[in-house]
N, C-alpha and C positions, 0 to 999 in steps of 0.2 A: 205520406210525404208530398203526393200532390196538393191536397188540401192544405198543408202546413205551407207550402210554397205560395200558394194563392193567398192565403192570409199576409203573409209578410208583404208580397207584392201590393196587395190592397191598401196596407198600412201606410205606406210611404214614409217610414220613420226616417229613413236617412241614416248615414254613417256617423256614428258617434266619435268622439275623441276618446281614448282609453289610455290610462297610465299604469303602468306597472313600476316597481321600485326602480328599475333603471330606463325604461322605454317609454315613449309616446307612441301610440298606435293611433293614426289620423288619417282622414282622406288625402286624395293625393293632391300636390301642387305642381304649379309649372316648374319651380325649381328642382322638382325631383327628376326632370327627365335625363339631365346629363349625367347625374351618379347611378341612375337606374341603368341608363344604356352602358355605362362603364362595367358594372356588375354583370350585365347580360351578354358583354363581349369578352369576359374572362374565361378561358377554357377551362380552368380548373374548376370554377362553379357551375359551368354549364356542362360538365364531364358526363353527366347521365342523363342528358337532353340530345336530341338528334344534332344540334348545331347550335353554335354561337348565334345571337341577333344582332343584325344591322342597327343603326340608329333609328331608321324609319319603322323596322318591327318592334323594335323596344318603345317607341312612341305610341304606335298602336296598341300595344298591351296595355299602356296607362289610359288610352281613350276608351278601351273595352273595360277595363276596370270601373271607370267612372260611370259609363253606360249601364253596366250589370248593376252596380250599386243603387243607382236610381230606380231601376226596373225592379230589384228583387228585393230591397230594404235591407241588404247586406253584401258583403264583398271582400276585395283585398284592401288591407290597410298598407299604407306607407309607414315605415318603421324609423323612428329616429332616437337616438340616444338622449337622454333628458340631461346630462350633464352638460354635453358640447352641442345639443341641436343637431348632431352630424346624421346625414342619411345612413342607415345601416343595411335596410333590405325592405322585404315585405312578408307579410304573413295575413291570412284570412281565410274567408269561405267562398266556395265556388260551387257552380252547377255544372257538371261536364253536360257538354253539347251534343256529345256523341251516344251510341247504343251500347250496353252492356247489360247482362243479366241483372247485376245489382242496381241499375238505375232505374228511375230517378232517385238521386241521392244528393248530399251536400257534401262535399270534401273540404277537407282541411289543409292547407299547403303552405309551404314557406320556401324562402330564397334569401341568403344573407350574403354580404360580401365577405370576401375571404378573410380580410383583416380582422372580422369580428367573430371568426370561427374559434371554438374552444372555449368560449365564455360562458356558455348556458343561455345565451340571448334568445337563440331559437326556442328553446325549451319554455323559457320565462314568458315569450310572446305567446307562443301556442296554447300555454296553459290557460292565459287570459282569454284568448279566443274561444276555446272549449267553454269556459265559464259563461261568457257571452252567449255562445250558441244554445247552452242549455238552460240557463236563468232568464236571458234577456230575450232572446229569440223562440225560445222553448222549442228547440229541434227536439225530435224524439232519438236521432242517431246521425252521427258523423262518420264519414270513411275517408280513408287516405290510401294512397297507393305510390308505388315507385317501381323502377326495375330492381330487381335481386342484387344486382351489383351495388347498389347504392346503399350500403350498409349504414352510413352515417345518418341517412334519412329514416330508414325503417327501425333502426334502434333507437331514433327518438319517438317513433310512433310508439314503441313498447314501453319506453320510460313514461310516456303520457298515459298509459294504462290500456292502451287499445291493444286488441287481440287479433291474431291473423285470422283472416276470413276466407282465405282460398287465394286463387290467383286468376288472372285473364290474359288475353292478348291484346294489347292496345290497338284499337281500330284506325288508330291515326297513322300507324307505321306499316310498313309492307312486309309481307310474309318474308322469313328469312333474317329480318333486321334484329341485330343483337338486343335492341332495347325493347322489342316487342313484349315479351313475356314481362308480365308485372305481378307483384304480390299485392294482396288487397288485406288492408287492416279496417278495423270497425270499432265503434266506441258507443255505446248506448247511453242515454240520459241517467243520470244517476238516480232519478226519482220519477214516479209516474209524471208525464207532461201536465196532467190536470191539476196535480198538486203544487205547481209553481205558479204563485199569483203573478198575473199579467203586470208589467211594469214595475216588476221587484227589482229594486238597486241594491247590490251588495254593500255591506257595511265596509268602510275603510278603517284599517287600524290606526288608531294615534294615541298618543299619552294621555288626551284629553278624557277626563271623567267627568261628565258634566250631562245634567238631564235638562233638556229643553222644556220649559214649562208649558202646559198647555194653555191655549188661548183661542177665542172665538174671534180676534182680531186678525186682519191682514197680516201676512208676515212679510217683512224686509230684512234681508241678510246684507251684511255690509263686509267687503273683503277689507278687512282693516289695516291691512299693511301698506295700502297704497291710496286709501280715501283721504282728501284734504280735511282738515280740521273743520272748515266751514260747512262742508257736506255732511259731516257727522251730526254737526249741531242742527241743523234743517232737519235731519231724521229726528234727533232727539226730541225736538220741539213738537214735532208730528207724534211722536209716541206719548208724550207728556200730556197731549191733548186728547189722547183716545182714539186717535185715527190708526194706528197700528202698532204692533209689536216689532221691536228693532233687535236684532241680534248681530252683534260684531264679532268676527271671526278673526283672530290673528295669532301669530307666534311668539307673542310677547305680551306682558300686562299692559293693559290700557285702563286710563282712568275715565269713567263713564259716570253721567249722572245717577244718582240712586233713584230708581223707579221701576216699579212694578212690571212696567211695558218694556224697559230695557234690560237685555242680558248680554253677557259676554261669554266667549267660548276661547281659551288660550290653548292652542295645540302645540307639539313639541316642534322646535327649530327642524329645519330641513327643506329641501327643494320640493315646492308644490305641495306641501302638508296641508296648510290651510285651504289650497285648491281642492285637494281631495276630500277634505272633510265638507266642504260646501256641496261638492258633487254627490256627495253620499246621503246629504239631510236637508238640502233645498229640494221642495216639492213643486209639481206642477201648478203653474198659477201664482206662485209666491214670486217675489221680487229679489234679485242679487244686484246689488250696486257694485260694479268691478270695472276698471279699465283694462284687465287682464283679457285680451282678445283669445287666446286658447282656451282660457277658463270659459269664456262665453260659448265658444264653439261646442264646448261639451255640456253646457247646460242648456242651450237653446232647444236641441233635438229632444230633450226630455220633458219638454213643456214648460220650463221655467223662465219667468219673462226677467231679462236683463238690461240694465240701463248704464251707461257710464257716469261716472261723477260729473260730467259736463251736460247731461241730460240727453245724450245720442241711445238711441235703441238699437240692440241687436236682434235680429229677427230670423227666423229661417231663410228669407229671400235675400238677406244682405250680409249673412256671416262669412259664408265662403268668400266672398270678394274682399271683406275686410279682413280676413285672416291672410288672403295672398297678397294685399297691399301691406300688410304688418311684417309678413318676411320680405317682400321686397326691400321695404325701407330698412330694415334692420340689416339685409346683406350689403345694402348700397351704402349705408353709414360705415359699415365695418371695412368695406373696401375702398372707402374714401370718395366714391361716387359723388356722393352729396355730403354736405356740412350741416352741423347742428346736433344737439343732444337729444332732443325730444319735444315734446309738445310745447305750446306757447303758456305762459303763466296763467294760473287759475284766476280770472279777473271777475268783476261784478256781471258781466253779460254771461259769463259760463254759470255764476252762482244762480243768475235769474232762470237760465233755461233749465237747470237742474230743478230747481224749486217748482216751476211750472210741470216739468214732466213727472215730479212726484205727486203733485196736487192731482194731476190727470189721472194718474194710476189709481189713487185712494179713491176718486170718483168713481171710477169702473168698478172697484171692488164694492162700492156701496150699491152700485146698480145691478150687479150680478147677485148679490147677497140677498137670499130671501128674507122679507120682514117677518120677525117673530109674531106669531098669532096667540 
């Protein structure tokens, strides 16, 4: 386990954004501090913890989550409901800092607001984290633990397929404390770690039945539901002159030029279905064109290059800030703090910046592609 943790820390992969049918699992944002503090101040939520948390203690937890994720390459996700973008709680992975016979180990944990109990959301989120732990991070084992009285939690562990692996006294609590005894659960990877290819991405199920044709040209994927027509036409022209293969993904049928280097993928209608398809199929070094910042935040850590229709690049160094700004302005508009419905109209300057960005990307692909001998 120590070697596994060292490998993950050295990779500096960063926390991805993950989606389940009803939830988004993502890195923490400043806007999460208030609802997370309210969750931690709820006596019923914190019934099996030593005490409720103050606002300062809750904020310090978020700060620790961020630091741990940066150091380890994994950590605790903030969880929001996809339909409403409401904060619902947290789920994720952690390395306990105290000593016990079963450590070092990676534990899975969760904490959801009381209003979201009884809907199967914690199980949905935890199953996704376990899939990421075993296929994405290639962990050999995950553990979890709680006080015996917390039946809600250990029953969820059992539904997740975890088996009881004994018990221990939590060293963070004094002798005689009613919460000091803990039950320990564990789950081993469902297949040998060596059999899981590095960087493997799970397929996202959609109703799209399409084969992406093999190509030796650089691939450009277009988030077709929001890209301006003029942007698509610039990409079509580049495809027609043999500079790239263009694949447009949308949840409706689109009319595109008939050309061997231009393909379309039509997915079923639904929230983020096209986004999920792009995440599952766009590969490292390929280009995705989208104005969707949450989608970009999910693609960038996977090594996918992402550019907006206005020629703005999303990178590992700026995606966190852009996601925070996006959330701030969304909340500000909804509350009436600022007026305006969105970005300025797409004009000639935006067209020119995008075309230049695409040309620069094509040039980089030619320079990095070995010349056939």
